C-alpha positions in Angstrom: 0.0 0.0 0.0 1.5 3.3 -1.1 1.8 6.3 1.2 -1.0 8.1 -0.7 -3.3 5.1 -0.3 -2.6 5.0 3.4 -3.4 8.7 3.8 -6.7 8.2 1.9 -7.8 5.0 3.7 -11.2 4.8 5.1 -9.8 4.4 8.6 -8.0 7.7 8.4 -11.1 9.4 6.9 -13.4 7.9 9.6 -11.0 9.1 12.4 -10.9 12.6 11.0 -14.7 12.6 10.6 -15.0 11.4 14.3 -12.9 14.3 15.5 -14.8 16.7 13.3 -18.0 15.5 14.8 -16.7 16.1 18.3 -15.5 19.5 17.4 -18.9 20.4 15.8 -20.7 19.2 18.9 -18.5 21.4 21.2 -19.1 24.4 18.9 -22.9 23.7 18.9 -22.9 23.4 22.7 -21.1 26.7 23.0 -23.7 28.4 20.7 -26.5 26.8 22.8 -25.0 28.3 25.9 -25.4 31.7 24.4 -28.9 31.1 23.3 -30.0 29.7 26.7 -28.3 32.6 28.6 -30.2 35.2 26.6 -33.5 33.3 27.0 -33.2 32.7 30.7 -32.0 36.2 31.5 -34.8 37.7 29.4 -37.3 35.6 31.2 -35.9 36.6 34.6 -36.1 40.3 33.6 -39.7 39.9 32.4 -40.6 38.2 35.8 -38.9 41.1 37.7 -40.9 43.7 35.8 -44.2 41.7 35.6 -44.4 40.7 39.3 -43.2 44.1 40.5 -40.3 42.6 42.3 -38.4 45.8 42.0 -35.1 46.3 40.2 -33.2 45.8 43.5 -33.5 42.1 42.8 -32.0 42.4 39.3 -28.6 41.2 40.7 -30.0 37.7 40.6 -29.6 37.9 36.8 -25.9 37.8 37.2 -26.1 34.1 38.3 -27.0 32.7 34.9 -24.6 35.1 33.2 -21.7 33.6 35.3 -22.9 30.0 35.0 -23.3 30.1 31.2 -20.1 32.1 30.8 -18.1 29.3 32.6 -20.0 26.5 30.7 -19.4 28.3 27.4 -15.7 28.7 28.2 -15.5 25.0 29.2 -16.9 23.9 25.8 -14.7 26.3 23.9 -11.7 24.9 25.8 -12.7 21.4 24.9 -13.2 22.4 21.3 -9.7 23.8 21.1 -8.3 20.7 22.7 -9.9 18.5 20.1 -8.7 20.8 17.3 -5.1 20.4 18.6 -5.7 16.6 18.7 -6.9 16.6 15.1 -4.0 18.8 14.0 -1.6 16.4 15.7 -3.2 13.4 14.0 -3.0 15.1 10.6 0.7 15.8 11.2 1.2 12.1 12.0 -0.7 11.1 8.8 1.6 13.3 6.8 4.6 11.7 8.4 3.2 8.2 8.0 3.2 7.5 11.8 -0.5 7.5 12.5 -1.5 3.8 12.9 -1.3 3.9 16.7 -3.6 7.0 16.8 -6.5 5.6 14.8 -9.8 5.6 16.8 -8.0 6.6 20.0 -9.2 9.6 22.0 -6.8 9.6 24.9 -4.2 11.9 26.3 -6.7 14.6 26.8 -5.8 17.1 29.6 -6.7 16.1 33.1 -8.5 18.4 35.5 -5.8 21.1 35.8 -5.0 21.0 32.1 -8.7 21.4 31.1 -9.1 24.1 33.8 -6.2 26.0 32.1 -7.9 25.6 28.7 -11.1 26.9 30.2 -9.4 30.0 31.6 -7.7 30.6 28.3 -11.2 30.5 26.7 -12.3 33.2 29.1 -10.2 35.7 27.2 -11.7 34.6 23.8 -13.4 37.1 21.6 -16.4 34.8 21.3 -17.2 34.7 25.1 -15.9 37.7 27.0 -17.6 40.5 24.9 -20.9 38.6 24.7 -21.3 37.9 28.4 -19.7 41.2 29.3 -22.2 43.1 27.3 -25.1 41.2 29.0 -23.6 42.0 32.4 -23.2 45.7 31.5 -26.8 45.7 30.3 -28.1 44.2 33.5 -26.0 46.8 35.5 -27.4 49.7 33.5 -31.0 48.5 33.9 -30.4 48.2 37.6 -28.9 51.7 37.9 -31.5 53.3 35.6 -34.6 51.9 37.3 -33.3 52.1 40.8 -32.8 55.8 40.6 
């Protein structure tokens, strides 16, 4: 089997497709975090206004902002981990030393490593401005309606 045939084998293609599926799920989960955050915060604001709870209670809206921010960053960190894993696999395919890597998802970062990836994702352009703007919006609403 030639080197080109090895690179184009169904096993290699299936492994790449598997990694792409995982990466796509992580990206989808990240997008869902943003959707759910906006939905839940909007519902909480409607309840505060509708039930005349007063805008002094608006601080409770920061809880879902923080929770979804951390969850979104976790998924983004995982997504980046799998992208690195895929790039590493593709480098091994190009060098011809990939057989041991087929269908193996291991050597992922343990707790501290994944925590580091999550903290790096907190500085991402796709998370910090989004959740930061929501937090600023809640702050402005609280200040404006409380006098």
